C-alpha positions in Angstrom: -0.2 -0.2 0.0 1.6 3.7 -0.9 -0.2 6.9 -1.2 -3.2 7.5 -3.4 -0.2 9.6 -5.5 2.2 7.0 -6.0 -0.7 4.3 -6.6 -2.1 6.0 -9.5 1.6 5.6 -11.2 0.5 1.9 -11.1 -3.0 1.4 -11.6 -6.4 3.5 -11.1 -7.2 3.9 -7.3 -10.7 2.3 -7.3 -10.8 2.8 -3.3 -9.5 5.1 -0.9 -9.3 4.4 3.3 -10.0 7.8 5.1 -8.9 7.7 9.0 -6.9 9.5 11.5 -4.5 6.5 11.8 -5.3 3.5 9.4 -2.6 1.3 11.4 -5.8 1.4 13.9 -7.5 -0.5 11.6 -5.2 -3.1 10.6 -8.3 -5.8 9.8 -9.4 -3.2 7.2 -5.9 -3.0 5.6 -6.2 -6.8 5.2 -9.4 -7.0 3.8 -8.9 -3.9 1.5 -6.1 -6.2 0.1 -8.0 -9.2 0.0 -10.8 -7.2 -2.1 -8.9 -4.5 -4.2 -5.3 -6.1 -4.3 -3.1 -3.0 -5.2 -5.7 -0.8 -6.7 -6.4 1.3 -3.1 -4.6 4.3 -1.5 -4.6 6.1 2.1 -5.7 9.4 3.0 -5.6 10.9 6.5 -8.2 13.3 7.3 -6.7 16.6 6.7 -5.7 15.3 3.0 -9.6 13.9 2.2 -11.3 16.9 0.9 -8.3 18.1 -0.9 -7.6 14.8 -3.1 -11.5 14.8 -4.2 -11.1 17.6 -6.4 -8.2 16.4 -8.0 -8.1 14.4 -11.4 -6.9 11.2 -9.6 -10.4 10.5 -7.4 -12.3 10.6 -10.5 -11.7 7.0 -10.6 -12.7 6.3 -7.1 -15.7 4.2 -6.5 -15.7 4.4 -2.9 -14.0 5.2 0.2 -14.1 3.4 3.7 -14.4 6.2 6.3 -13.0 4.5 9.3 -13.7 6.0 12.9 -13.6 5.4 16.6 -14.7 6.6 20.2 -11.6 9.1 19.6 -12.9 10.5 16.5 -16.0 11.7 18.1 -14.5 15.4 19.2 -13.6 15.9 15.8 -16.9 14.9 14.2 -17.7 17.9 12.3 -14.5 17.0 9.9 -15.7 13.5 9.7 -19.4 14.9 8.2 -17.4 17.4 5.8 -15.4 14.6 4.4 -18.6 12.4 3.9 -21.1 15.0 2.5 -17.9 16.2 0.2 -17.5 12.4 -1.0 -21.4 12.3 -1.4 -21.0 15.3 -4.0 -18.3 14.3 -6.2 -20.4 10.9 -6.5 -18.3 8.7 -4.3 -20.1 6.1 -2.1 -19.6 5.9 1.5 -18.8 2.8 3.8 -19.0 4.1 7.2 -16.3 1.8 9.4 -17.5 2.5 13.0 -15.7 1.1 16.2 -17.5 1.9 19.5 -19.0 5.0 18.1 -22.0 6.5 20.5 -25.4 5.8 18.5 -25.7 9.3 18.3 -22.4 10.1 16.1 -23.4 7.3 14.4 -26.9 8.4 13.7 -25.8 11.7 12.3 -22.9 10.1 10.1 -25.5 8.0 8.4 -27.6 10.8 7.6 -25.0 12.7 5.8 -25.2 9.9 3.4 -23.2 7.1 3.9 -23.8 4.3 1.7 -23.2 1.3 4.0 -22.2 1.0 7.7 -19.8 -2.1 8.6 -19.0 -2.5 12.2 -15.2 -2.9 13.4 -13.4 -5.5 14.1 -14.9 -6.5 10.9 -17.0 -9.6 10.9 -15.2 -12.0 8.4 -15.9 -11.1 4.8 -18.6 -8.2 5.8 -16.0 -5.6 3.8 -16.6 -7.6 0.5 -19.8 -8.1 1.1 -20.7 -4.5 1.7 -18.5 -3.7 -1.7 -20.7 -6.2 -3.2 -23.4 -4.3 -2.3 -22.3 -0.8 -3.4 -21.4 -2.3 -6.9 -24.5 -4.1 -7.7 -27.5 -2.1 -6.2 -30.6 -3.8 -6.0 -33.2 -1.1 -7.2 -36.2 -1.3 -4.5 -39.0 -3.2 -6.1 -42.1 -0.7 -6.7 -45.0 -1.3 -4.3 -47.8 -3.0 -6.0 -51.1 -1.2 -5.9 -52.5 -3.6 -3.4 -50.0 -2.8 -0.7 -50.2 1.0 -1.0 -51.6 3.2 1.6 -55.2 3.4 1.0 -55.7 7.1 3.4 -54.6 10.0 2.4 -53.3 12.6 5.7 -55.5 13.3 8.1 -56.8 17.3 8.2 -58.2 16.1 11.6 -56.4 15.6 14.6 -57.9 12.4 15.9 -55.7 11.5 19.0 -56.1 8.0 18.3 -55.0 5.4 21.4 -51.2 4.0 21.6 -51.7 0.2 22.3 -47.9 -1.5 22.8 -46.9 -5.0 22.9 -44.2 -5.7 24.9 -43.2 -9.5 25.0 -41.6 -10.2 28.9 -39.8 -13.3 27.6 -38.6 -15.1 24.2 -41.8 -17.1 22.5 -44.3 -15.2 24.6 -46.5 -14.8 21.2 -46.1 -11.0 21.3 -45.9 -10.2 17.6 -48.8 -12.5 17.4 -50.7 -10.7 19.6 -49.8 -7.5 18.1 -51.1 -8.4 14.4 -54.3 -9.9 15.3 -54.9 -7.1 17.9 -54.7 -4.5 15.2 -56.1 -6.7 12.5 -59.5 -7.3 15.1 -59.7 -3.4 15.6 -60.0 -2.8 12.0 -62.5 -5.2 11.9 -64.4 -4.2 14.8 -67.4 -1.9 13.3 -68.2 -2.3 9.5 -70.5 0.8 8.8 -68.0 3.0 10.5 -64.5 1.1 10.1 -61.9 3.2 12.4 -58.5 3.9 11.2 -55.8 1.2 12.4 -52.1 1.6 11.9 -49.5 -1.1 13.4 -45.8 0.1 14.0 -43.1 -2.4 14.4 -40.9 -1.0 16.6 -38.6 -4.3 16.7 -35.9 -2.7 14.6 -34.0 -5.8 14.7 -36.1 -8.8 14.1 -39.1 -7.7 13.8 -41.7 -10.2 12.1 -45.0 -8.0 11.3 -43.8 -8.4 7.7 -44.0 -11.7 7.7 -47.0 -12.5 9.5 -48.7 -10.1 7.3 -46.8 -10.9 3.9 -45.6 -7.6 3.1 -42.4 -6.4 2.3 -39.5 -4.6 3.5 -39.1 -1.8 2.2 -35.5 1.3 2.4 -38.4 3.7 3.1 -39.0 2.7 6.5 -34.8 3.2 7.1 -35.5 7.0 5.4 -38.2 7.9 7.5 -36.6 6.6 10.9 -33.3 8.3 10.2 -35.1 11.6 9.6 -37.8 12.2 11.7 -37.3 15.7 12.2 -38.4 16.5 8.5 -41.2 13.8 8.8 -44.6 15.0 8.2 -48.1 13.3 7.6 -47.6 12.8 3.7 -43.6 11.6 4.2 -45.3 9.4 7.3 -48.3 7.7 5.2 -46.3 7.1 2.1 -43.6 4.8 4.3 -46.8 2.7 5.5 -48.1 -0.3 3.3 -51.7 -1.6 3.4 -52.9 -5.0 4.6 -56.3 -5.9 2.6 -56.7 -2.0 2.6 -58.2 -2.1 6.2 -55.0 -1.8 8.3 -52.1 0.5 7.3 -48.6 -1.3 8.7 -44.9 0.3 9.2 -42.4 -2.8 8.9 -39.3 -3.1 10.6 -36.3 -1.7 8.4 -34.6 -4.1 5.5 -31.8 -4.4 7.8 -30.9 -5.1 11.2 -30.1 -1.6 12.6 -29.1 -0.7 16.2 -31.9 -0.2 18.4 -30.8 3.3 19.8 -30.8 4.6 16.0 -33.7 6.0 17.1 -34.1 8.9 20.0 -37.2 9.2 22.0 -37.8 12.5 20.3 -37.6 10.6 17.3 -40.0 8.0 18.7 -42.5 10.7 19.8 -42.5 12.4 16.9 -43.6 9.1 15.2 -46.4 8.4 17.9 -47.7 11.9 17.3 -48.3 11.4 13.9 -49.7 8.3 14.1 -52.2 9.5 16.9 -52.9 12.2 14.4 -53.8 10.1 11.7 -55.3 7.0 13.5 -58.0 5.9 15.9 -55.7 3.2 16.7 -52.1 2.9 17.0 -50.5 -0.8 18.1 -46.8 -0.6 18.3 -44.5 -4.1 18.2 -42.0 -3.4 20.9 -38.6 -4.9 21.1 -38.1 -7.1 24.3 -35.1 -5.1 24.9 -35.8 -1.8 27.1 -34.3 0.4 25.3 -34.2 4.7 25.8 -37.3 5.1 24.2 -39.4 2.7 26.1 -40.4 5.5 28.6 -41.6 7.4 26.0 -43.9 4.6 24.2 -45.3 3.9 28.1 -46.3 7.5 28.5 -47.8 8.0 25.5 -49.9 4.8 26.0 -53.6 4.3 27.2 -52.6 0.3 27.6 -49.3 -1.5 27.9 -49.9 -4.9 26.8 -46.9 -7.3 28.6 -47.9 -11.3 27.2 -46.0 -13.7 29.0 -46.5 -17.5 29.9 -47.2 -19.8 32.9 -43.4 -20.1 34.0 -40.7 -19.0 36.4 -39.0 -16.6 33.8 -41.9 -14.9 32.9 -42.8 -14.4 36.2 -39.3 -13.3 37.1 -39.3 -10.8 34.4 -43.1 -9.4 35.7 -41.3 -8.7 38.8 -38.1 -7.2 37.0 -39.8 -4.8 35.0 -42.4 -3.6 37.7 -39.3 -2.6 39.7 -37.7 -1.2 36.9 -40.5 1.3 36.2 -40.9 1.9 39.8 -37.7 2.6 40.2 -38.0 5.5 37.4 -41.6 6.9 39.1 -42.7 5.4 35.3 -46.5 4.6 35.4 -46.2 0.9 36.1 -50.2 0.5 36.8 -50.7 0.9 32.7 -49.1 -2.5 32.2 -51.7 -5.1 31.6 -50.4 -8.7 31.4 -52.0 -11.4 28.9 -51.0 -15.0 29.6 -50.6 -16.5 26.8 -51.5 -20.5 25.7 -53.4 -20.0 29.3 -55.1 -22.8 30.7 -58.3 -24.6 29.2 -61.7 -22.8 30.3 -62.1 -26.7 32.4 -58.8 -26.9 33.8 -59.5 -26.1 36.9 -55.9 -27.1 38.2 -54.5 -24.8 35.8 -56.8 -21.7 36.5 -55.6 -22.2 40.6 -52.3 -21.8 39.3 -52.9 -18.6 37.5 -54.7 -17.5 40.5 -51.7 -18.5 42.7 -49.5 -16.2 40.4 -51.1 -13.5 40.1 -51.3 -13.6 43.7 -47.6 -13.9 44.5 -46.5 -11.5 41.8 -49.2 -9.3 43.3 -50.3 -8.2 39.9 -53.5 -9.2 38.1 -54.1 -11.8 35.3 -57.2 -11.2 33.8 -56.0 -11.5 30.2 -55.9 -15.5 29.2 -55.2 -16.1 25.8 -55.6 -19.8 25.2 -53.7 -21.9 23.1 -54.5 -21.7 19.4 -52.3 -24.9 18.5 -50.6 -25.5 15.2 -53.5 -23.2 13.3 -51.3 -19.9 14.8 -47.9 -20.8 13.7 -49.2 -22.0 10.1 -51.4 -18.5 9.7 -47.8 -16.4 10.5 -46.4 -18.4 8.0 -48.9 -17.7 5.3 -49.0 -14.0 6.4 -52.5 -13.7 7.0 -54.2 -12.9 10.8 -56.0 -15.6 12.2 -59.8 -14.1 11.2 -58.7 -15.1 7.5 -57.2 -18.5 8.3 -58.9 -20.1 11.2 -61.7 -17.7 12.2 -63.1 -19.8 15.0 -59.6 -20.5 16.8 -60.0 -19.9 20.7 -56.9 -17.6 20.4 -58.7 -15.2 17.8 -62.0 -15.4 19.8 -59.9 -13.9 22.6 -58.4 -11.1 21.1 -61.5 -10.5 18.8 -63.2 -9.5 22.7 -60.3 -7.6 23.6 -60.8 -5.8 20.5 -64.1 -4.9 21.2 -63.4 -4.1 24.9 -61.0 -1.5 23.7 -63.0 0.0 21.1 -66.0 0.2 23.7 -63.9 2.0 25.7 -62.6 4.5 23.3 -66.4 5.3 22.0 -66.7 6.1 25.9 -64.1 8.6 26.1 -65.2 10.0 23.1 -68.8 10.8 24.0 -67.4 11.4 27.7 -65.4 14.1 25.8 -68.2 15.5 23.5 -70.6 16.0 26.7 -67.3 17.8 28.7 
């Protein structure tokens, strides 16, 4: 490896690393040599802007900008380099080590084309380069999936209904998807407007359970909520059977802290203004914006199971909320795969569990069996594949109860 000027005497440069000191990123050096041979060079932060203006830079296909926690004090210079590269039509791969989510968010918003964590996972740089060289244009959204609603001109002040599974496999996403669909069906003559937000940014499954494509538009929306309005929010949604509007999880796995509480607050505000019910599928992890969703919620559903890990997590969740003086009384625990009506011993176990945890366990979701997983695999709610399933019937009752509560609240407000 030599300086960019020396390299161009041998062969045109196709790429450059840009860093404070590339020796701090020895794995990057190895991967660049493996991917590009000698057709790459290295630049310091101070040299990059000047080099972009030289004729040698015209052959650059991309730059790999490598930063670590020590560069956060000089983030403005890094931001200027990314912006200049973008303006020169040079693609940017951001290599970051121990960067805070806020700093990472800021740099990605400036136009970096891809992000790879450091130390580099094996083969990840080559995969990123391949993505740059062979971009797959996003397929147009089919007409049947496009939003059927325009932005509301009147504030609806919809109910926020989060679903937060307190252990893996408690059926939180299944519950969220089916609750949203039942709310959309609740009144055929005056159908409410219902939105489902998948904020499980890493492993959200609502797109799978409703057979909807994941779109780059979601990441673009999450990355720039400051400039979001009702129109841009609605365009990021997909329509399911013309009755339910869904914000799927992003196409790629992204850090949960890439969005901040203020980003989530903006999304919830615009969703509330445009919909009567906003069901939010939450990540099981507590993040900086969990409090934002909890405070905005009408009821905060927590699916659990009749087992020790769920019981322990209920106690830990309540303890965490009490320690921060947060409204733990909004939590409503839903026992998934609960005992059948005729299982008296099972009912007794539910009662003992509620007493030992000092919580109410009134929402009992029966085991729907194989039809539940089959519905998810087919990308359809239970109402469309197994309408008489006991789990579907219980969620339908819950939706009716929530709708009745919302209607009552509206009537009182109108009288007031």
